[in-house]
mmCIF file of the N, C-alpha and C atoms, coordinates in Angstrom:
data_MODEL
# 
_entry.id   MODEL 
# 
loop_
_atom_site.group_PDB 
_atom_site.id 
_atom_site.type_symbol 
_atom_site.label_atom_id 
_atom_site.label_alt_id 
_atom_site.label_comp_id 
_atom_site.label_asym_id 
_atom_site.label_entity_id 
_atom_site.label_seq_id 
_atom_site.pdbx_PDB_ins_code 
_atom_site.Cartn_x 
_atom_site.Cartn_y 
_atom_site.Cartn_z 
_atom_site.occupancy 
_atom_site.B_iso_or_equiv 
_atom_site.pdbx_formal_charge 
_atom_site.auth_seq_id 
_atom_site.auth_comp_id 
_atom_site.auth_asym_id 
_atom_site.auth_atom_id 
_atom_site.pdbx_PDB_model_num 
ATOM 1   N N  . MET A 1 1  ? -54.938 -128.332 161.268 1.00 0.00 ? 1  MET A N  1 
ATOM 2   C CA . MET A 1 1  ? -55.387 -127.480 160.193 1.00 0.00 ? 1  MET A CA 1 
ATOM 3   C C  . MET A 1 1  ? -54.430 -127.596 159.010 1.00 0.00 ? 1  MET A C  1 
ATOM 4   N N  . LEU A 1 2  ? -54.996 -127.631 157.828 1.00 0.00 ? 2  LEU A N  1 
ATOM 5   C CA . LEU A 1 2  ? -54.202 -127.643 156.607 1.00 0.00 ? 2  LEU A CA 1 
ATOM 6   C C  . LEU A 1 2  ? -53.830 -126.209 156.275 1.00 0.00 ? 2  LEU A C  1 
ATOM 7   N N  . ARG A 1 3  ? -52.550 -125.967 156.108 1.00 0.00 ? 3  ARG A N  1 
ATOM 8   C CA . ARG A 1 3  ? -52.047 -124.628 155.788 1.00 0.00 ? 3  ARG A CA 1 
ATOM 9   C C  . ARG A 1 3  ? -51.039 -124.733 154.648 1.00 0.00 ? 3  ARG A C  1 
ATOM 10  N N  . GLU A 1 4  ? -50.866 -123.634 153.937 1.00 0.00 ? 4  GLU A N  1 
ATOM 11  C CA . GLU A 1 4  ? -49.801 -123.562 152.952 1.00 0.00 ? 4  GLU A CA 1 
ATOM 12  C C  . GLU A 1 4  ? -48.661 -122.772 153.578 1.00 0.00 ? 4  GLU A C  1 
ATOM 13  N N  . VAL A 1 5  ? -47.497 -123.387 153.652 1.00 0.00 ? 5  VAL A N  1 
ATOM 14  C CA . VAL A 1 5  ? -46.315 -122.769 154.249 1.00 0.00 ? 5  VAL A CA 1 
ATOM 15  C C  . VAL A 1 5  ? -45.187 -122.854 153.224 1.00 0.00 ? 5  VAL A C  1 
ATOM 16  N N  . CYS A 1 6  ? -44.710 -121.726 152.802 1.00 0.00 ? 6  CYS A N  1 
ATOM 17  C CA . CYS A 1 6  ? -43.616 -121.670 151.815 1.00 0.00 ? 6  CYS A CA 1 
ATOM 18  C C  . CYS A 1 6  ? -43.928 -122.503 150.572 1.00 0.00 ? 6  CYS A C  1 
ATOM 19  N N  . GLY A 1 7  ? -45.174 -122.444 150.127 1.00 0.00 ? 7  GLY A N  1 
ATOM 20  C CA . GLY A 1 7  ? -45.574 -123.161 148.926 1.00 0.00 ? 7  GLY A CA 1 
ATOM 21  C C  . GLY A 1 7  ? -45.863 -124.632 149.117 1.00 0.00 ? 7  GLY A C  1 
ATOM 22  N N  . GLU A 1 8  ? -45.797 -125.124 150.349 1.00 0.00 ? 8  GLU A N  1 
ATOM 23  C CA . GLU A 1 8  ? -46.065 -126.535 150.645 1.00 0.00 ? 8  GLU A CA 1 
ATOM 24  C C  . GLU A 1 8  ? -47.342 -126.659 151.474 1.00 0.00 ? 8  GLU A C  1 
ATOM 25  N N  . ASN A 1 9  ? -48.135 -127.712 151.223 1.00 0.00 ? 9  ASN A N  1 
ATOM 26  C CA . ASN A 1 9  ? -49.294 -128.018 152.058 1.00 0.00 ? 9  ASN A CA 1 
ATOM 27  C C  . ASN A 1 9  ? -48.805 -128.763 153.285 1.00 0.00 ? 9  ASN A C  1 
ATOM 28  N N  . VAL A 1 10 ? -49.149 -128.253 154.471 1.00 0.00 ? 10 VAL A N  1 
ATOM 29  C CA . VAL A 1 10 ? -48.747 -128.913 155.711 1.00 0.00 ? 10 VAL A CA 1 
ATOM 30  C C  . VAL A 1 10 ? -49.917 -128.941 156.678 1.00 0.00 ? 10 VAL A C  1 
ATOM 31  N N  . ILE A 1 11 ? -49.920 -129.951 157.511 1.00 0.00 ? 11 ILE A N  1 
ATOM 32  C CA . ILE A 1 11 ? -50.904 -130.033 158.589 1.00 0.00 ? 11 ILE A CA 1 
ATOM 33  C C  . ILE A 1 11 ? -50.195 -129.587 159.853 1.00 0.00 ? 11 ILE A C  1 
ATOM 34  N N  . VAL A 1 12 ? -50.808 -128.636 160.545 1.00 0.00 ? 12 VAL A N  1 
ATOM 35  C CA . VAL A 1 12 ? -50.248 -128.122 161.786 1.00 0.00 ? 12 VAL A CA 1 
ATOM 36  C C  . VAL A 1 12 ? -51.345 -128.079 162.837 1.00 0.00 ? 12 VAL A C  1 
ATOM 37  N N  . GLY A 1 13 ? -50.930 -128.189 164.100 1.00 0.00 ? 13 GLY A N  1 
ATOM 38  C CA . GLY A 1 13 ? -51.879 -128.049 165.192 1.00 0.00 ? 13 GLY A CA 1 
ATOM 39  C C  . GLY A 1 13 ? -52.228 -126.590 165.404 1.00 0.00 ? 13 GLY A C  1 
ATOM 40  N N  . GLU A 1 14 ? -53.348 -126.350 166.057 1.00 0.00 ? 14 GLU A N  1 
ATOM 41  C CA . GLU A 1 14 ? -53.755 -124.980 166.334 1.00 0.00 ? 14 GLU A CA 1 
ATOM 42  C C  . GLU A 1 14 ? -53.388 -124.612 167.764 1.00 0.00 ? 14 GLU A C  1 
ATOM 43  N N  . GLY A 1 15 ? -53.101 -123.360 167.970 1.00 0.00 ? 15 GLY A N  1 
ATOM 44  C CA . GLY A 1 15 ? -52.789 -122.871 169.301 1.00 0.00 ? 15 GLY A CA 1 
ATOM 45  C C  . GLY A 1 15 ? -51.316 -123.010 169.615 1.00 0.00 ? 15 GLY A C  1 
ATOM 46  N N  . LEU A 1 16 ? -50.844 -122.219 170.551 1.00 0.00 ? 16 LEU A N  1 
ATOM 47  C CA . LEU A 1 16 ? -49.423 -122.210 170.882 1.00 0.00 ? 16 LEU A CA 1 
ATOM 48  C C  . LEU A 1 16 ? -48.928 -123.549 171.403 1.00 0.00 ? 16 LEU A C  1 
ATOM 49  N N  . ARG A 1 17 ? -49.731 -124.260 172.154 1.00 0.00 ? 17 ARG A N  1 
ATOM 50  C CA . ARG A 1 17 ? -49.301 -125.543 172.722 1.00 0.00 ? 17 ARG A CA 1 
ATOM 51  C C  . ARG A 1 17 ? -49.144 -126.610 171.656 1.00 0.00 ? 17 ARG A C  1 
ATOM 52  N N  . ALA A 1 18 ? -49.815 -126.456 170.513 1.00 0.00 ? 18 ALA A N  1 
ATOM 53  C CA . ALA A 1 18 ? -49.767 -127.471 169.453 1.00 0.00 ? 18 ALA A CA 1 
ATOM 54  C C  . ALA A 1 18 ? -48.618 -127.239 168.481 1.00 0.00 ? 18 ALA A C  1 
ATOM 55  N N  . VAL A 1 19 ? -47.959 -126.097 168.567 1.00 0.00 ? 19 VAL A N  1 
ATOM 56  C CA . VAL A 1 19 ? -46.911 -125.787 167.601 1.00 0.00 ? 19 VAL A CA 1 
ATOM 57  C C  . VAL A 1 19 ? -45.644 -126.567 167.919 1.00 0.00 ? 19 VAL A C  1 
ATOM 58  N N  . ASN A 1 20 ? -45.231 -127.403 166.973 1.00 0.00 ? 20 ASN A N  1 
ATOM 59  C CA . ASN A 1 20 ? -43.975 -128.139 167.052 1.00 0.00 ? 20 ASN A CA 1 
ATOM 60  C C  . ASN A 1 20 ? -43.487 -128.260 165.618 1.00 0.00 ? 20 ASN A C  1 
ATOM 61  N N  . PHE A 1 21 ? -42.602 -127.360 165.223 1.00 0.00 ? 21 PHE A N  1 
ATOM 62  C CA . PHE A 1 21 ? -42.190 -127.320 163.832 1.00 0.00 ? 21 PHE A CA 1 
ATOM 63  C C  . PHE A 1 21 ? -41.401 -128.563 163.416 1.00 0.00 ? 21 PHE A C  1 
ATOM 64  N N  . GLY A 1 22 ? -40.976 -129.377 164.361 1.00 0.00 ? 22 GLY A N  1 
ATOM 65  C CA . GLY A 1 22 ? -40.329 -130.638 164.026 1.00 0.00 ? 22 GLY A CA 1 
ATOM 66  C C  . GLY A 1 22 ? -41.327 -131.700 163.622 1.00 0.00 ? 22 GLY A C  1 
ATOM 67  N N  . LYS A 1 23 ? -42.624 -131.428 163.816 1.00 0.00 ? 23 LYS A N  1 
ATOM 68  C CA . LYS A 1 23 ? -43.649 -132.407 163.502 1.00 0.00 ? 23 LYS A CA 1 
ATOM 69  C C  . LYS A 1 23 ? -44.655 -131.913 162.475 1.00 0.00 ? 23 LYS A C  1 
ATOM 70  N N  . LEU A 1 24 ? -44.257 -130.978 161.627 1.00 0.00 ? 24 LEU A N  1 
ATOM 71  C CA . LEU A 1 24 ? -45.132 -130.579 160.540 1.00 0.00 ? 24 LEU A CA 1 
ATOM 72  C C  . LEU A 1 24 ? -45.262 -131.757 159.587 1.00 0.00 ? 24 LEU A C  1 
ATOM 73  N N  . LEU A 1 25 ? -46.458 -131.988 159.096 1.00 0.00 ? 25 LEU A N  1 
ATOM 74  C CA . LEU A 1 25 ? -46.697 -133.087 158.168 1.00 0.00 ? 25 LEU A CA 1 
ATOM 75  C C  . LEU A 1 25 ? -46.947 -132.494 156.792 1.00 0.00 ? 25 LEU A C  1 
ATOM 76  N N  . ALA A 1 26 ? -45.986 -132.640 155.887 1.00 0.00 ? 26 ALA A N  1 
ATOM 77  C CA . ALA A 1 26 ? -46.116 -132.108 154.534 1.00 0.00 ? 26 ALA A CA 1 
ATOM 78  C C  . ALA A 1 26 ? -46.972 -133.053 153.686 1.00 0.00 ? 26 ALA A C  1 
ATOM 79  N N  . LEU A 1 27 ? -47.844 -132.475 152.881 1.00 0.00 ? 27 LEU A N  1 
ATOM 80  C CA . LEU A 1 27 ? -48.742 -133.247 152.030 1.00 0.00 ? 27 LEU A CA 1 
ATOM 81  C C  . LEU A 1 27 ? -48.561 -132.844 150.574 1.00 0.00 ? 27 LEU A C  1 
ATOM 82  N N  . ASN A 1 28 ? -48.578 -133.840 149.685 1.00 0.00 ? 28 ASN A N  1 
ATOM 83  C CA . ASN A 1 28 ? -48.592 -133.510 148.267 1.00 0.00 ? 28 ASN A CA 1 
ATOM 84  C C  . ASN A 1 28 ? -50.005 -133.064 147.890 1.00 0.00 ? 28 ASN A C  1 
ATOM 85  N N  . GLU A 1 29 ? -50.193 -132.705 146.636 1.00 0.00 ? 29 GLU A N  1 
ATOM 86  C CA . GLU A 1 29 ? -51.482 -132.159 146.199 1.00 0.00 ? 29 GLU A CA 1 
ATOM 87  C C  . GLU A 1 29 ? -52.646 -133.110 146.464 1.00 0.00 ? 29 GLU A C  1 
ATOM 88  N N  . SER A 1 30 ? -52.485 -134.385 146.123 1.00 0.00 ? 30 SER A N  1 
ATOM 89  C CA . SER A 1 30 ? -53.593 -135.322 146.302 1.00 0.00 ? 30 SER A CA 1 
ATOM 90  C C  . SER A 1 30 ? -53.843 -135.628 147.776 1.00 0.00 ? 30 SER A C  1 
ATOM 91  N N  . ALA A 1 31 ? -52.798 -135.671 148.590 1.00 0.00 ? 31 ALA A N  1 
ATOM 92  C CA . ALA A 1 31 ? -52.986 -135.896 150.030 1.00 0.00 ? 31 ALA A CA 1 
ATOM 93  C C  . ALA A 1 31 ? -53.681 -134.704 150.670 1.00 0.00 ? 31 ALA A C  1 
ATOM 94  N N  . ALA A 1 32 ? -53.332 -133.486 150.246 1.00 0.00 ? 32 ALA A N  1 
ATOM 95  C CA . ALA A 1 32 ? -54.009 -132.289 150.757 1.00 0.00 ? 32 ALA A CA 1 
ATOM 96  C C  . ALA A 1 32 ? -55.479 -132.307 150.344 1.00 0.00 ? 32 ALA A C  1 
ATOM 97  N N  . TRP A 1 33 ? -55.741 -132.737 149.117 1.00 0.00 ? 33 TRP A N  1 
ATOM 98  C CA . TRP A 1 33 ? -57.122 -132.845 148.654 1.00 0.00 ? 33 TRP A CA 1 
ATOM 99  C C  . TRP A 1 33 ? -57.891 -133.855 149.511 1.00 0.00 ? 33 TRP A C  1 
ATOM 100 N N  . LEU A 1 34 ? -57.252 -135.001 149.797 1.00 0.00 ? 34 LEU A N  1 
ATOM 101 C CA . LEU A 1 34 ? -57.900 -136.009 150.647 1.00 0.00 ? 34 LEU A CA 1 
ATOM 102 C C  . LEU A 1 34 ? -58.165 -135.474 152.049 1.00 0.00 ? 34 LEU A C  1 
ATOM 103 N N  . TRP A 1 35 ? -57.219 -134.695 152.582 1.00 0.00 ? 35 TRP A N  1 
ATOM 104 C CA . TRP A 1 35 ? -57.403 -134.104 153.912 1.00 0.00 ? 35 TRP A CA 1 
ATOM 105 C C  . TRP A 1 35 ? -58.660 -133.228 153.928 1.00 0.00 ? 35 TRP A C  1 
ATOM 106 N N  . LYS A 1 36 ? -58.832 -132.428 152.884 1.00 0.00 ? 36 LYS A N  1 
ATOM 107 C CA . LYS A 1 36 ? -60.015 -131.565 152.795 1.00 0.00 ? 36 LYS A CA 1 
ATOM 108 C C  . LYS A 1 36 ? -61.289 -132.404 152.701 1.00 0.00 ? 36 LYS A C  1 
ATOM 109 N N  . GLN A 1 37 ? -61.234 -133.494 151.940 1.00 0.00 ? 37 GLN A N  1 
ATOM 110 C CA . GLN A 1 37 ? -62.393 -134.374 151.823 1.00 0.00 ? 37 GLN A CA 1 
ATOM 111 C C  . GLN A 1 37 ? -62.735 -134.999 153.181 1.00 0.00 ? 37 GLN A C  1 
ATOM 112 N N  . ALA A 1 38 ? -61.716 -135.449 153.900 1.00 0.00 ? 38 ALA A N  1 
ATOM 113 C CA . ALA A 1 38 ? -61.923 -136.046 155.220 1.00 0.00 ? 38 ALA A CA 1 
ATOM 114 C C  . ALA A 1 38 ? -62.530 -135.033 156.172 1.00 0.00 ? 38 ALA A C  1 
ATOM 115 N N  . GLN A 1 39 ? -62.074 -133.786 156.111 1.00 0.00 ? 39 GLN A N  1 
ATOM 116 C CA . GLN A 1 39 ? -62.643 -132.743 156.966 1.00 0.00 ? 39 GLN A CA 1 
ATOM 117 C C  . GLN A 1 39 ? -64.113 -132.523 156.639 1.00 0.00 ? 39 GLN A C  1 
ATOM 118 N N  . GLU A 1 40 ? -64.450 -132.496 155.347 1.00 0.00 ? 40 GLU A N  1 
ATOM 119 C CA . GLU A 1 40 ? -65.847 -132.335 154.935 1.00 0.00 ? 40 GLU A CA 1 
ATOM 120 C C  . GLU A 1 40 ? -66.720 -133.454 155.471 1.00 0.00 ? 40 GLU A C  1 
ATOM 121 N N  . MET A 1 41 ? -66.200 -134.686 155.402 1.00 0.00 ? 41 MET A N  1 
ATOM 122 C CA . MET A 1 41 ? -66.978 -135.854 155.813 1.00 0.00 ? 41 MET A CA 1 
ATOM 123 C C  . MET A 1 41 ? -67.152 -135.925 157.327 1.00 0.00 ? 41 MET A C  1 
ATOM 124 N N  . GLY A 1 42 ? -66.180 -135.460 158.068 1.00 0.00 ? 42 GLY A N  1 
ATOM 125 C CA . GLY A 1 42 ? -66.213 -135.642 159.517 1.00 0.00 ? 42 GLY A CA 1 
ATOM 126 C C  . GLY A 1 42 ? -65.766 -137.053 159.843 1.00 0.00 ? 42 GLY A C  1 
ATOM 127 N N  . ASP A 1 43 ? -66.715 -137.955 159.939 1.00 0.00 ? 43 ASP A N  1 
ATOM 128 C CA . ASP A 1 43 ? -66.383 -139.374 160.107 1.00 0.00 ? 43 ASP A CA 1 
ATOM 129 C C  . ASP A 1 43 ? -66.150 -139.941 158.716 1.00 0.00 ? 43 ASP A C  1 
ATOM 130 N N  . PHE A 1 44 ? -64.964 -140.459 158.488 1.00 0.00 ? 44 PHE A N  1 
ATOM 131 C CA . PHE A 1 44 ? -64.640 -140.969 157.156 1.00 0.00 ? 44 PHE A CA 1 
ATOM 132 C C  . PHE A 1 44 ? -64.075 -142.368 157.277 1.00 0.00 ? 44 PHE A C  1 
ATOM 133 N N  . THR A 1 45 ? -64.117 -143.083 156.165 1.00 0.00 ? 45 THR A N  1 
ATOM 134 C CA . THR A 1 45 ? -63.532 -144.422 156.081 1.00 0.00 ? 45 THR A CA 1 
ATOM 135 C C  . THR A 1 45 ? -62.571 -144.460 154.900 1.00 0.00 ? 45 THR A C  1 
ATOM 136 N N  . VAL A 1 46 ? -61.737 -145.468 154.883 1.00 0.00 ? 46 VAL A N  1 
ATOM 137 C CA . VAL A 1 46 ? -60.842 -145.674 153.746 1.00 0.00 ? 46 VAL A CA 1 
ATOM 138 C C  . VAL A 1 46 ? -61.674 -145.804 152.479 1.00 0.00 ? 46 VAL A C  1 
ATOM 139 N N  . GLU A 1 47 ? -62.732 -146.587 152.545 1.00 0.00 ? 47 GLU A N  1 
ATOM 140 C CA . GLU A 1 47 ? -63.571 -146.822 151.359 1.00 0.00 ? 47 GLU A CA 1 
ATOM 141 C C  . GLU A 1 47 ? -64.189 -145.540 150.839 1.00 0.00 ? 47 GLU A C  1 
ATOM 142 N N  . ALA A 1 48 ? -64.713 -144.714 151.741 1.00 0.00 ? 48 ALA A N  1 
ATOM 143 C CA . ALA A 1 48 ? -65.366 -143.468 151.315 1.00 0.00 ? 48 ALA A CA 1 
ATOM 144 C C  . ALA A 1 48 ? -64.360 -142.513 150.678 1.00 0.00 ? 48 ALA A C  1 
ATOM 145 N N  . LEU A 1 49 ? -63.183 -142.381 151.283 1.00 0.00 ? 49 LEU A N  1 
ATOM 146 C CA . LEU A 1 49 ? -62.162 -141.511 150.699 1.00 0.00 ? 49 LEU A CA 1 
ATOM 147 C C  . LEU A 1 49 ? -61.627 -142.075 149.390 1.00 0.00 ? 49 LEU A C  1 
ATOM 148 N N  . ALA A 1 50 ? -61.481 -143.386 149.316 1.00 0.00 ? 50 ALA A N  1 
ATOM 149 C CA . ALA A 1 50 ? -61.012 -144.019 148.078 1.00 0.00 ? 50 ALA A CA 1 
ATOM 150 C C  . ALA A 1 50 ? -62.001 -143.785 146.946 1.00 0.00 ? 50 ALA A C  1 
ATOM 151 N N  . GLU A 1 51 ? -63.277 -143.857 147.260 1.00 0.00 ? 51 GLU A N  1 
ATOM 152 C CA . GLU A 1 51 ? -64.302 -143.612 146.247 1.00 0.00 ? 51 GLU A CA 1 
ATOM 153 C C  . GLU A 1 51 ? -64.197 -142.181 145.715 1.00 0.00 ? 51 GLU A C  1 
ATOM 154 N N  . ARG A 1 52 ? -64.037 -141.225 146.614 1.00 0.00 ? 52 ARG A N  1 
ATOM 155 C CA . ARG A 1 52 ? -63.885 -139.833 146.182 1.00 0.00 ? 52 ARG A CA 1 
ATOM 156 C C  . ARG A 1 52 ? -62.602 -139.639 145.376 1.00 0.00 ? 52 ARG A C  1 
ATOM 157 N N  . LEU A 1 53 ? -61.547 -140.330 145.775 1.00 0.00 ? 53 LEU A N  1 
ATOM 158 C CA . LEU A 1 53 ? -60.279 -140.223 145.060 1.00 0.00 ? 53 LEU A CA 1 
ATOM 159 C C  . LEU A 1 53 ? -60.439 -140.711 143.620 1.00 0.00 ? 53 LEU A C  1 
ATOM 160 N N  . CYS A 1 54 ? -61.173 -141.804 143.429 1.00 0.00 ? 54 CYS A N  1 
ATOM 161 C CA . CYS A 1 54 ? -61.418 -142.336 142.087 1.00 0.00 ? 54 CYS A CA 1 
ATOM 162 C C  . CYS A 1 54 ? -62.236 -141.356 141.240 1.00 0.00 ? 54 CYS A C  1 
ATOM 163 N N  . GLU A 1 55 ? -63.144 -140.643 141.880 1.00 0.00 ? 55 GLU A N  1 
ATOM 164 C CA . GLU A 1 55 ? -63.961 -139.675 141.156 1.00 0.00 ? 55 GLU A CA 1 
ATOM 165 C C  . GLU A 1 55 ? -63.135 -138.465 140.704 1.00 0.00 ? 55 GLU A C  1 
ATOM 166 N N  . GLU A 1 56 ? -62.127 -138.108 141.485 1.00 0.00 ? 56 GLU A N  1 
ATOM 167 C CA . GLU A 1 56 ? -61.338 -136.903 141.224 1.00 0.00 ? 56 GLU A CA 1 
ATOM 168 C C  . GLU A 1 56 ? -60.083 -137.168 140.383 1.00 0.00 ? 56 GLU A C  1 
ATOM 169 N N  . TYR A 1 57 ? -59.451 -138.320 140.607 1.00 0.00 ? 57 TYR A N  1 
ATOM 170 C CA . TYR A 1 57 ? -58.187 -138.638 139.954 1.00 0.00 ? 57 TYR A CA 1 
ATOM 171 C C  . TYR A 1 57 ? -58.330 -139.915 139.142 1.00 0.00 ? 57 TYR A C  1 
ATOM 172 N N  . ASP A 1 58 ? -57.438 -140.100 138.204 1.00 0.00 ? 58 ASP A N  1 
ATOM 173 C CA . ASP A 1 58 ? -57.457 -141.278 137.335 1.00 0.00 ? 58 ASP A CA 1 
ATOM 174 C C  . ASP A 1 58 ? -56.697 -142.422 138.013 1.00 0.00 ? 58 ASP A C  1 
ATOM 175 N N  . VAL A 1 59 ? -57.348 -143.081 138.975 1.00 0.00 ? 59 VAL A N  1 
ATOM 176 C CA . VAL A 1 59 ? -56.763 -144.225 139.676 1.00 0.00 ? 59 VAL A CA 1 
ATOM 177 C C  . VAL A 1 59 ? -57.799 -145.335 139.757 1.00 0.00 ? 59 VAL A C  1 
ATOM 178 N N  . THR A 1 60 ? -57.312 -146.564 139.862 1.00 0.00 ? 60 THR A N  1 
ATOM 179 C CA . THR A 1 60 ? -58.224 -147.702 140.011 1.00 0.00 ? 60 THR A CA 1 
ATOM 180 C C  . THR A 1 60 ? -58.697 -147.770 141.464 1.00 0.00 ? 60 THR A C  1 
ATOM 181 N N  . PRO A 1 61 ? -59.811 -148.431 141.714 1.00 0.00 ? 61 PRO A N  1 
ATOM 182 C CA . PRO A 1 61 ? -60.279 -148.579 143.094 1.00 0.00 ? 61 PRO A CA 1 
ATOM 183 C C  . PRO A 1 61 ? -59.241 -149.243 144.012 1.00 0.00 ? 61 PRO A C  1 
ATOM 184 N N  . ASP A 1 62 ? -58.530 -150.252 143.503 1.00 0.00 ? 62 ASP A N  1 
ATOM 185 C CA . ASP A 1 62 ? -57.511 -150.909 144.330 1.00 0.00 ? 62 ASP A CA 1 
ATOM 186 C C  . ASP A 1 62 ? -56.368 -149.960 144.665 1.00 0.00 ? 62 ASP A C  1 
ATOM 187 N N  . GLU A 1 63 ? -55.913 -149.196 143.670 1.00 0.00 ? 63 GLU A N  1 
ATOM 188 C CA . GLU A 1 63 ? -54.845 -148.211 143.915 1.00 0.00 ? 63 GLU A CA 1 
ATOM 189 C C  . GLU A 1 63 ? -55.314 -147.163 144.916 1.00 0.00 ? 63 GLU A C  1 
ATOM 190 N N  . ALA A 1 64 ? -56.545 -146.716 144.753 1.00 0.00 ? 64 ALA A N  1 
ATOM 191 C CA . ALA A 1 64 ? -57.092 -145.690 145.638 1.00 0.00 ? 64 ALA A CA 1 
ATOM 192 C C  . ALA A 1 64 ? -57.155 -146.196 147.077 1.00 0.00 ? 64 ALA A C  1 
ATOM 193 N N  . ARG A 1 65 ? -57.657 -147.408 147.277 1.00 0.00 ? 65 ARG A N  1 
ATOM 194 C CA . ARG A 1 65 ? -57.749 -147.961 148.642 1.00 0.00 ? 65 ARG A CA 1 
ATOM 195 C C  . ARG A 1 65 ? -56.364 -148.091 149.271 1.00 0.00 ? 65 ARG A C  1 
ATOM 196 N N  . THR A 1 66 ? -55.400 -148.581 148.491 1.00 0.00 ? 66 THR A N  1 
ATOM 197 C CA . THR A 1 66 ? -54.030 -148.739 149.000 1.00 0.00 ? 66 THR A CA 1 
ATOM 198 C C  . THR A 1 66 ? -53.438 -147.389 149.380 1.00 0.00 ? 66 THR A C  1 
ATOM 199 N N  . ASP A 1 67 ? -53.581 -146.407 148.487 1.00 0.00 ? 67 ASP A N  1 
ATOM 200 C CA . ASP A 1 67 ? -53.027 -145.079 148.733 1.00 0.00 ? 67 ASP A CA 1 
ATOM 201 C C  . ASP A 1 67 ? -53.701 -144.398 149.926 1.00 0.00 ? 67 ASP A C  1 
ATOM 202 N N  . VAL A 1 68 ? -55.017 -144.482 149.985 1.00 0.00 ? 68 VAL A N  1 
ATOM 203 C CA . VAL A 1 68 ? -55.751 -143.854 151.089 1.00 0.00 ? 68 VAL A CA 1 
ATOM 204 C C  . VAL A 1 68 ? -55.391 -144.507 152.417 1.00 0.00 ? 68 VAL A C  1 
ATOM 205 N N  . ALA A 1 69 ? -55.311 -145.821 152.445 1.00 0.00 ? 69 ALA A N  1 
ATOM 206 C CA . ALA A 1 69 ? -54.943 -146.515 153.683 1.00 0.00 ? 69 ALA A CA 1 
ATOM 207 C C  . ALA A 1 69 ? -53.561 -146.084 154.157 1.00 0.00 ? 69 ALA A C  1 
ATOM 208 N N  . ALA A 1 70 ? -52.629 -145.925 153.220 1.00 0.00 ? 70 ALA A N  1 
ATOM 209 C CA . ALA A 1 70 ? -51.272 -145.500 153.583 1.00 0.00 ? 70 ALA A CA 1 
ATOM 210 C C  . ALA A 1 70 ? -51.263 -144.074 154.113 1.00 0.00 ? 70 ALA A C  1 
ATOM 211 N N  . ILE A 1 71 ? -52.022 -143.199 153.479 1.00 0.00 ? 71 ILE A N  1 
ATOM 212 C CA . ILE A 1 71 ? -52.075 -141.806 153.934 1.00 0.00 ? 71 ILE A CA 1 
ATOM 213 C C  . ILE A 1 71 ? -52.712 -141.711 155.313 1.00 0.00 ? 71 ILE A C  1 
ATOM 214 N N  . ILE A 1 72 ? -53.785 -142.435 155.524 1.00 0.00 ? 72 ILE A N  1 
ATOM 215 C CA . ILE A 1 72 ? -54.433 -142.417 156.843 1.00 0.00 ? 72 ILE A CA 1 
ATOM 216 C C  . ILE A 1 72 ? -53.487 -142.975 157.899 1.00 0.00 ? 72 ILE A C  1 
ATOM 217 N N  . ALA A 1 73 ? -52.731 -144.010 157.575 1.00 0.00 ? 73 ALA A N  1 
ATOM 218 C CA . ALA A 1 73 ? -51.752 -144.557 158.527 1.00 0.00 ? 73 ALA A CA 1 
ATOM 219 C C  . ALA A 1 73 ? -50.706 -143.498 158.875 1.00 0.00 ? 73 ALA A C  1 
ATOM 220 N N  . ASP A 1 74 ? -50.259 -142.732 157.877 1.00 0.00 ? 74 ASP A N  1 
ATOM 221 C CA . ASP A 1 74 ? -49.320 -141.640 158.144 1.00 0.00 ? 74 ASP A CA 1 
ATOM 222 C C  . ASP A 1 74 ? -49.944 -140.612 159.079 1.00 0.00 ? 74 ASP A C  1 
ATOM 223 N N  . TRP A 1 75 ? -51.191 -140.256 158.822 1.00 0.00 ? 75 TRP A N  1 
ATOM 224 C CA . TRP A 1 75 ? -51.885 -139.284 159.668 1.00 0.00 ? 75 TRP A CA 1 
ATOM 225 C C  . TRP A 1 75 ? -52.024 -139.806 161.092 1.00 0.00 ? 75 TRP A C  1 
ATOM 226 N N  . GLN A 1 76 ? -52.343 -141.087 161.226 1.00 0.00 ? 76 GLN A N  1 
ATOM 227 C CA . GLN A 1 76 ? -52.480 -141.683 162.563 1.00 0.00 ? 76 GLN A CA 1 
ATOM 228 C C  . GLN A 1 76 ? -51.134 -141.692 163.282 1.00 0.00 ? 76 GLN A C  1 
ATOM 229 N N  . ASN A 1 77 ? -50.079 -142.060 162.576 1.00 0.00 ? 77 ASN A N  1 
ATOM 230 C CA . ASN A 1 77 ? -48.745 -142.070 163.184 1.00 0.00 ? 77 ASN A CA 1 
ATOM 231 C C  . ASN A 1 77 ? -48.311 -140.684 163.628 1.00 0.00 ? 77 ASN A C  1 
ATOM 232 N N  . ALA A 1 78 ? -48.731 -139.663 162.899 1.00 0.00 ? 78 ALA A N  1 
ATOM 233 C CA . ALA A 1 78 ? -48.394 -138.289 163.251 1.00 0.00 ? 78 ALA A CA 1 
ATOM 234 C C  . ALA A 1 78 ? -49.313 -137.740 164.332 1.00 0.00 ? 78 ALA A C  1 
ATOM 235 N N  . GLY A 1 79 ? -50.379 -138.484 164.636 1.00 0.00 ? 79 GLY A N  1 
ATOM 236 C CA . GLY A 1 79 ? -51.308 -138.063 165.680 1.00 0.00 ? 79 GLY A CA 1 
ATOM 237 C C  . GLY A 1 79 ? -52.263 -136.962 165.253 1.00 0.00 ? 79 GLY A C  1 
ATOM 238 N N  . VAL A 1 80 ? -52.517 -136.839 163.938 1.00 0.00 ? 80 VAL A N  1 
ATOM 239 C CA . VAL A 1 80 ? -53.429 -135.793 163.478 1.00 0.00 ? 80 VAL A CA 1 
ATOM 240 C C  . VAL A 1 80 ? -54.846 -136.299 163.248 1.00 0.00 ? 80 VAL A C  1 
ATOM 241 N N  . VAL A 1 81 ? -55.038 -137.612 163.281 1.00 0.00 ? 81 VAL A N  1 
ATOM 242 C CA . VAL A 1 81 ? -56.396 -138.193 163.237 1.00 0.00 ? 81 VAL A CA 1 
ATOM 243 C C  . VAL A 1 81 ? -56.491 -139.251 164.309 1.00 0.00 ? 81 VAL A C  1 
# 
């Protein structure tokens, strides 16, 4: 779940067993926005999120794909997707 903690956007697990404050994943504004978009989509792809990123922010399609791929890799490494 995306939560705001002390003014920062973080992804945290739900339930007592999922709480590990050493593994909070902090997100900047655009990464938090992408997280919300991914949640809306359910099944998402790099391309679909990159397209939405281009619609919302002033980035080129290549920049968007690179940034989205990196963010998704971070999420996968953290075990949140």
